[in-house]
C-alpha positions as CSV (number, residue, x, y, z in Angstrom):
1,M,-7.1,31.9,97.9
2,R,-4.0,32.4,100.1
3,L,-4.4,31.4,103.8
4,R,-2.7,32.9,106.7
5,Q,-1.3,30.6,109.3
6,T,-2.1,31.4,113.0
7,A,-0.9,29.9,116.2
8,S,-4.2,29.0,117.7
9,R,-5.2,26.2,115.4
10,P,-3.7,24.3,112.4
11,R,-4.4,25.9,109.1
12,S,-6.7,23.1,107.8
13,A,-9.0,23.3,110.8
14,Q,-9.5,27.0,110.5
15,Y,-10.1,26.7,106.8
16,R,-12.7,24.0,107.3
17,M,-14.5,26.2,109.8
18,F,-14.3,29.2,107.4
19,L,-15.9,27.1,104.6
20,C,-18.6,25.9,106.9
21,C,-19.4,29.4,108.0
22,R,-19.3,30.7,104.4
23,R,-21.7,28.0,103.2
24,F,-24.1,28.7,106.2
25,G,-23.8,32.4,105.7
26,S,-24.8,32.1,102.0
27,R,-28.3,31.1,103.1
28,F,-28.7,34.7,104.3
29,A,-27.1,36.3,101.2
30,W,-27.4,40.1,101.1
31,T,-29.4,42.0,98.6
32,A,-30.0,45.7,98.6
33,S,-33.8,45.1,98.5
34,S,-33.6,42.9,101.6
35,I,-32.3,45.7,103.8
36,P,-35.1,47.9,105.2
37,N,-33.0,51.1,105.7
38,A,-31.0,50.9,102.5
39,A,-31.0,54.7,102.4
40,L,-28.6,54.6,105.4
41,F,-25.9,53.2,103.2
42,A,-26.2,56.0,100.7
43,M,-25.4,58.7,103.3
44,T,-23.0,61.4,102.3
45,H,-20.7,63.2,104.7
46,E,-18.9,66.4,104.7
47,D,-15.1,66.3,104.3
48,L,-13.4,65.6,107.5
49,P,-10.1,66.7,109.0
50,E,-7.2,64.6,107.8
51,S,-6.7,63.2,111.3
52,S,-10.3,62.0,111.7
53,M,-11.4,58.4,111.3
54,K,-14.3,56.9,109.4
55,I,-15.7,54.4,111.9
56,L,-18.5,51.8,111.5
57,M,-20.0,50.6,114.8
58,A,-22.5,47.7,114.8
59,V,-24.5,45.7,117.3
60,C,-27.2,43.1,116.9
61,A,-29.7,44.9,119.0
62,P,-32.7,47.2,118.4
63,K,-31.8,50.9,118.3
64,G,-32.5,52.8,121.5
65,R,-30.7,54.3,124.5
66,E,-32.9,52.2,126.8
67,G,-31.2,49.0,125.6
68,G,-27.9,48.2,127.2
69,A,-25.7,47.3,124.2
70,A,-27.4,49.7,121.8
71,G,-27.4,52.5,124.3
72,I,-23.7,52.1,125.0
73,M,-22.9,52.2,121.3
74,M,-25.0,55.2,120.7
75,N,-23.2,57.1,123.5
76,Y,-19.8,56.1,122.1
77,A,-20.8,57.2,118.6
78,E,-22.0,60.6,119.8
79,A,-18.9,61.2,121.8
80,L,-16.6,60.1,119.0
81,E,-18.4,62.4,116.5
82,K,-17.8,65.3,118.9
83,R,-14.1,64.5,118.7
84,G,-14.3,65.0,114.9
85,H,-14.7,61.5,113.6
86,R,-17.3,60.2,111.2
87,V,-19.3,57.4,112.7
88,T,-21.9,55.2,111.0
89,S,-24.0,53.1,113.4
90,L,-25.8,49.9,112.4
91,F,-28.5,48.2,114.5
92,L,-30.7,45.1,114.2
93,E,-33.4,46.9,112.2
94,D,-30.9,48.3,109.7
95,L,-29.9,44.9,108.3
96,L,-32.9,42.6,109.1
97,S,-36.6,43.0,108.2
98,Q,-39.2,42.6,110.9
99,G,-39.7,38.9,110.2
100,E,-36.0,38.1,110.3
101,R,-35.2,39.5,113.7
102,T,-36.4,36.5,115.8
103,G,-35.4,32.9,116.0
104,R,-32.2,31.0,116.8
105,F,-30.3,32.2,113.7
106,A,-31.2,35.9,113.7
107,E,-27.7,36.8,115.0
108,M,-26.2,34.7,112.2
109,R,-28.2,36.5,109.6
110,F,-27.1,39.9,111.0
111,A,-23.5,38.8,111.0
112,S,-23.7,37.7,107.4
113,R,-25.3,40.9,106.2
114,L,-22.9,43.0,108.2
115,A,-19.9,41.2,106.7
116,R,-21.3,41.7,103.2
117,H,-22.0,45.4,103.9
118,I,-18.4,45.9,104.8
119,Q,-17.0,43.7,102.0
120,V,-18.7,45.7,99.3
121,R,-17.3,49.0,100.8
122,P,-13.6,48.2,101.3
123,N,-12.6,51.8,101.4
124,E,-15.6,53.3,103.1
125,Y,-14.3,52.9,106.7
126,S,-11.0,53.4,108.4
127,L,-12.0,50.9,111.1
128,V,-15.0,48.8,112.1
129,N,-16.0,48.3,115.7
130,L,-18.3,45.3,115.9
131,Q,-19.8,44.0,119.1
132,A,-19.3,40.2,119.6
133,P,-20.5,38.0,118.1
134,A,-21.7,40.2,115.2
135,G,-18.2,40.5,113.7
136,F,-17.1,36.9,113.5
137,L,-18.0,36.3,109.9
138,Y,-16.4,39.5,108.7
139,G,-13.3,38.5,110.7
140,L,-13.2,35.1,109.1
141,R,-13.7,36.4,105.6
142,R,-11.0,39.0,106.0
143,R,-8.5,36.5,107.5
144,F,-9.0,33.8,104.9
145,S,-9.4,35.8,101.7
146,A,-7.2,38.2,99.8
147,A,-9.9,40.8,99.8
148,P,-9.0,44.0,101.6
149,G,-11.0,45.3,104.5
150,P,-10.8,47.9,107.2
151,A,-9.2,47.2,110.6
152,Y,-11.5,45.3,112.9
153,V,-11.9,45.9,116.7
154,T,-14.4,43.7,118.5
155,T,-16.2,44.7,121.7
156,L,-16.7,42.0,124.3
157,P,-19.5,43.1,126.6
158,G,-19.1,40.1,129.0
159,L,-18.0,36.5,129.1
160,Q,-20.0,33.5,127.8
161,E,-18.1,31.5,130.4
162,N,-20.0,33.3,133.1
163,V,-23.3,32.3,131.4
164,V,-22.4,28.6,131.6
165,Y,-21.0,28.9,135.1
166,A,-24.0,30.6,136.6
167,M,-26.9,29.1,134.7
168,K,-25.6,25.5,134.9
169,R,-25.9,25.8,138.7
170,E,-29.3,27.5,138.4
171,H,-30.6,24.7,136.2
172,K,-29.7,22.2,139.0
173,K,-31.8,24.2,141.4
174,G,-34.7,24.3,138.9
175,R,-34.3,28.1,138.6
176,A,-33.2,28.4,134.9
177,W,-35.8,28.7,132.2
178,H,-33.6,27.8,129.2
179,F,-30.5,25.9,130.2
180,S,-31.4,22.3,129.8
181,L,-29.0,19.8,128.2
182,K,-30.2,20.8,124.7
183,N,-29.6,24.5,125.5
184,R,-26.1,23.8,126.7
185,F,-25.4,21.8,123.6
186,W,-26.4,24.8,121.4
187,H,-24.4,27.1,123.5
188,R,-21.3,25.0,123.1
189,V,-21.6,24.5,119.4
190,Y,-23.3,27.7,118.2
191,H,-23.1,30.6,120.7
192,Q,-19.7,30.2,122.3
193,P,-17.8,29.6,119.0
194,R,-19.1,32.8,117.5
195,F,-17.8,34.8,120.4
196,E,-14.5,33.0,120.3
197,W,-14.0,33.7,116.5
198,S,-15.1,37.3,117.0
199,V,-12.0,37.7,119.2
200,R,-9.6,35.4,117.4
201,T,-10.1,37.1,114.0
202,A,-10.1,40.7,115.4
203,D,-7.1,43.1,115.3
204,A,-7.9,44.3,118.8
205,A,-10.6,44.1,121.4
206,N,-12.1,46.3,124.1
207,C,-14.4,45.3,127.0
208,Y,-16.5,46.8,129.7
209,C,-15.4,44.7,132.7
210,R,-12.1,43.5,134.1
211,D,-12.9,39.7,134.1
212,A,-13.3,39.9,130.3
213,W,-10.0,42.0,130.0
214,V,-8.2,39.3,131.9
215,M,-9.7,36.5,129.7
216,L,-8.7,38.4,126.5
217,R,-5.1,38.5,127.6
218,L,-4.7,35.0,129.1
219,R,-7.0,32.9,127.0
220,Y,-6.6,34.7,123.6
221,D,-3.0,35.8,124.2
222,L,-3.6,39.4,123.1
223,D,-0.8,41.8,123.7
224,D,-1.5,44.7,126.0
225,D,-1.6,47.2,123.1
226,R,-4.3,45.1,121.4
227,V,-6.8,45.0,124.3
228,A,-8.4,47.7,126.4
229,Y,-10.6,47.7,129.5
230,I,-12.8,50.8,129.1
231,P,-15.5,51.2,131.8
232,N,-18.8,52.6,130.6
233,G,-19.6,56.2,131.1
234,V,-22.7,57.9,132.4
235,S,-24.5,60.9,131.0
236,G,-24.6,64.1,133.0
237,K,-28.4,64.2,133.0
238,F,-28.4,61.5,135.7
239,F,-26.7,63.7,138.4
240,I,-29.6,65.0,140.4
241,D,-30.2,66.3,143.9
242,R,-31.7,63.7,146.2
243,D,-33.7,64.1,149.4
244,Y,-32.7,61.2,151.6
245,H,-35.1,62.1,154.4
246,R,-38.3,62.6,152.6
247,T,-41.5,61.3,154.2
248,G,-43.7,58.6,152.8
249,P,-43.2,54.9,152.0
250,L,-39.8,53.7,150.7
251,R,-39.8,52.7,147.0
252,L,-37.4,50.0,145.7
253,L,-36.5,49.7,142.1
254,Y,-35.5,47.0,139.6
255,A,-34.9,48.4,136.1
256,G,-34.2,46.1,133.2
257,T,-35.4,43.0,131.3
258,W,-37.2,40.2,133.2
259,L,-34.8,37.3,133.0
260,D,-34.0,34.3,135.1
261,Q,-30.3,35.2,135.1
262,R,-31.1,38.5,136.8
263,G,-31.6,36.8,140.1
264,I,-35.4,37.2,140.2
265,F,-35.9,33.9,142.1
266,Y,-33.8,35.2,144.9
267,L,-35.5,38.5,144.8
268,R,-38.8,36.8,145.3
269,D,-37.4,34.9,148.3
270,A,-36.0,38.1,149.8
271,L,-39.1,40.3,149.3
272,S,-41.4,38.2,151.4
273,P,-39.6,38.9,154.7
274,V,-38.7,42.5,153.7
275,F,-42.4,43.3,153.1
276,A,-43.4,41.5,156.3
277,K,-41.0,43.7,158.3
278,H,-41.7,46.9,156.5
279,P,-45.4,46.9,155.5
280,D,-45.1,50.4,153.8
281,V,-42.3,49.4,151.3
282,R,-43.2,49.1,147.6
283,F,-41.3,47.6,144.8
284,T,-41.2,48.8,141.1
285,F,-40.2,46.9,138.0
286,A,-39.4,49.2,135.2
287,G,-39.0,48.1,131.5
288,P,-39.3,44.3,132.1
289,G,-40.3,43.5,128.6
290,V,-43.0,41.0,129.7
291,P,-46.7,41.5,130.5
292,P,-47.4,42.7,134.1
293,A,-49.5,39.6,134.8
294,E,-46.5,37.4,134.3
295,I,-44.5,39.2,137.0
296,R,-47.4,39.4,139.4
297,G,-48.1,35.7,138.9
298,F,-44.5,34.9,139.6
299,F,-44.6,36.7,143.0
300,G,-48.0,35.4,144.0
301,E,-51.0,37.1,145.5
302,A,-49.3,37.8,148.8
303,L,-46.6,40.0,147.2
304,A,-48.3,41.2,144.0
305,G,-50.2,43.9,145.8
306,R,-47.0,45.7,146.8
307,I,-45.5,45.6,143.3
308,D,-45.8,48.3,140.7
309,I,-44.9,47.7,137.0
310,L,-43.9,50.3,134.5
311,E,-43.9,48.4,131.2
312,K,-41.7,50.9,129.4
313,V,-39.7,53.9,130.5
314,S,-38.0,56.1,127.9
315,W,-34.4,57.1,128.3
316,E,-35.4,60.7,128.7
317,N,-37.6,59.8,131.7
318,M,-35.0,57.6,133.5
319,P,-33.6,60.4,135.7
320,Q,-37.2,61.0,137.0
321,L,-37.6,57.3,137.6
322,Y,-34.4,57.2,139.7
323,A,-35.5,60.4,141.6
324,E,-38.8,58.8,142.6
325,H,-37.2,55.7,144.1
326,D,-34.9,55.2,147.1
327,I,-32.9,52.0,146.5
328,L,-31.9,50.1,143.3
329,V,-32.0,46.3,143.8
330,F,-30.3,44.5,141.0
331,P,-29.3,40.9,142.1
332,S,-28.2,39.8,138.7
333,L,-26.1,36.6,138.5
334,L,-24.1,37.7,135.4
335,E,-23.7,40.9,133.5
336,G,-21.2,43.0,131.6
337,Q,-21.2,46.4,133.3
338,P,-24.9,47.4,133.6
339,C,-25.6,51.1,132.7
340,V,-28.6,51.0,135.1
341,I,-26.2,50.7,138.0
342,L,-24.0,53.5,136.9
343,E,-27.1,55.8,136.3
344,A,-28.6,55.0,139.6
345,M,-25.3,55.7,141.4
346,A,-25.0,59.0,139.5
347,S,-28.4,59.9,140.8
348,G,-27.3,59.3,144.3
349,M,-29.3,56.2,144.8
350,P,-27.8,53.4,147.0
351,V,-27.4,50.1,145.0
352,V,-27.7,46.5,146.1
353,T,-26.2,44.1,143.6
354,S,-24.3,40.9,143.2
355,E,-20.5,40.5,143.8
356,T,-19.7,39.3,140.3
357,C,-18.8,40.3,136.7
358,G,-18.7,44.1,136.1
359,M,-20.5,45.0,139.2
360,V,-17.4,44.6,141.3
361,D,-15.6,47.1,139.1
362,V,-17.9,50.0,140.0
363,I,-18.8,49.3,143.7
364,D,-16.7,49.4,146.8
365,H,-18.8,47.4,149.2
366,G,-20.0,49.4,152.2
367,K,-18.7,52.6,150.8
368,D,-20.6,53.4,147.6
369,G,-22.9,50.4,147.4
370,L,-23.7,47.0,148.9
371,L,-22.5,43.8,147.2
372,I,-24.0,40.4,148.1
373,P,-22.9,36.9,147.1
374,P,-24.7,35.8,143.9
375,A,-27.8,33.6,144.4
376,D,-28.0,34.4,148.1
377,S,-31.5,35.5,149.1
378,A,-30.7,35.8,152.8
379,A,-27.9,38.2,152.0
380,L,-30.1,40.1,149.6
381,E,-32.8,40.4,152.3
382,N,-30.3,41.7,154.9
383,A,-28.9,44.3,152.6
384,I,-32.3,45.7,151.6
385,I,-33.5,45.8,155.2
386,Q,-30.2,47.5,156.3
387,L,-30.8,50.3,153.8
388,C,-34.5,50.5,154.5
389,E,-33.9,51.0,158.2
390,S,-31.2,53.7,158.0
391,P,-31.7,56.9,156.0
392,E,-28.2,57.9,157.2
393,L,-26.7,54.8,155.5
394,R,-28.7,55.5,152.4
395,E,-27.4,59.0,152.3
396,K,-23.8,58.0,153.1
397,I,-23.7,55.4,150.3
398,G,-25.7,57.4,147.9
399,R,-23.5,60.5,148.1
400,A,-20.3,58.4,147.8
401,A,-21.8,56.6,144.8
402,Q,-22.6,59.9,143.1
403,A,-19.1,61.2,143.8
404,R,-17.6,58.1,142.3
405,M,-19.6,58.5,139.1
406,M,-18.4,62.1,138.6
407,G,-15.3,60.7,136.9
408,R,-17.3,58.4,134.6
409,T,-18.0,60.4,131.4
410,W,-18.7,59.1,127.9
411,E,-16.2,61.7,126.7
412,Q,-13.4,60.1,128.7
413,A,-14.4,56.6,127.6
414,A,-14.5,57.7,124.0
415,W,-11.0,59.1,124.3
416,R,-9.7,55.8,125.5
417,L,-11.5,53.9,122.7
418,E,-10.1,56.4,120.2
419,K,-6.6,55.6,121.3
420,L,-7.2,51.9,120.8
421,F,-8.6,52.6,117.3
422,E,-5.6,54.7,116.4
423,R,-3.1,52.0,117.5
424,T,-5.0,49.4,115.6
425,I,-5.1,51.3,112.4
426,E,-1.4,52.1,112.7
427,R,-0.5,48.5,113.3
428,T,-2.7,47.0,110.5
429,A,-1.4,49.6,108.0
430,G,2.0,48.0,108.4
431,G,0.6,44.6,107.5
432,N,0.4,43.3,111.1
433,R,-2.8,41.7,112.4
């Protein structure tokens, strides 16, 4: 087997890591019978125009537009198909059975089966677009073996460095559920390396937020033509007419998974004085992914009576959810670029969120949203009260937010991703990686 020398590490170190990953990956060896949706791989397609691409997109997440990473990939696939390309999408349930989808090594199993799926179909795809860290094993196998394979573009939704930075500080405050010394060790030796090798072995990379774009250029030394910052789009269905002066109690909304990293401790601190000052305000949690009793218990009896919980909201019903609420409150400590913020802004809803990660890419503070310092319950309280007490401010910010989102279409995002794919295929066809 011939090895390719790279500048990032000595050849022997990379080769040892490759052998380690290969031995580990063999534990999850692929067989046709082990893949639930095997029929997916037997799909036939009509002949496509000569200029079209055959693209594989994969993410280690359940299929559904409600989910962030999966929903983003589905929107891209749909837009790329409209542009004349053939797109095959793989999700968690396409490669892993029900019993294999949980546990610490579920992502490793997915990466191993994904690499095998591509390896046995070397001419099936023009390019593979694999969301980190799902593509790291395919990247390693392709780099350290003579076997051919399609060009590889990784998608980096956010930075693992942000996870460490934020949650290490939360752990010191007793506000992190799973970031003890043991968790940090696993993050350093297991999670972070898989993301790093997803990037180091890729031919190109795209990302949703500017901080990741900067990191791809400075840390991984990717040339400008190999990396693209492509903001997420928003579907036209979310652009609705909003009545900013309707009567009745104000309704605040948090939409998304119930996680410690979403700033829920600071939300609890802020809601107590907000509810005391505005006794008619109610707060809704939509799609938290945990039993309602857990959320109500977290807030305590004094606040629980003012909280409504919608355990699941379909993507089709999200525009109605936004229409029924007045303010989106999303004090997350770390994100990529949350679709829930873009959708709420498109609906004309004023947003309160943290000044970090991808949120600063979409909100101009005071103009089309309110940004608060991360982990600052007092600032969160003040921002919510400011919007609660001024329908004029809600309308001003909401209309500006909707106007800003007018230029954020999935068609535009797909066009930019298509250009990155074309550059990557052209470069790798000449033997350059």
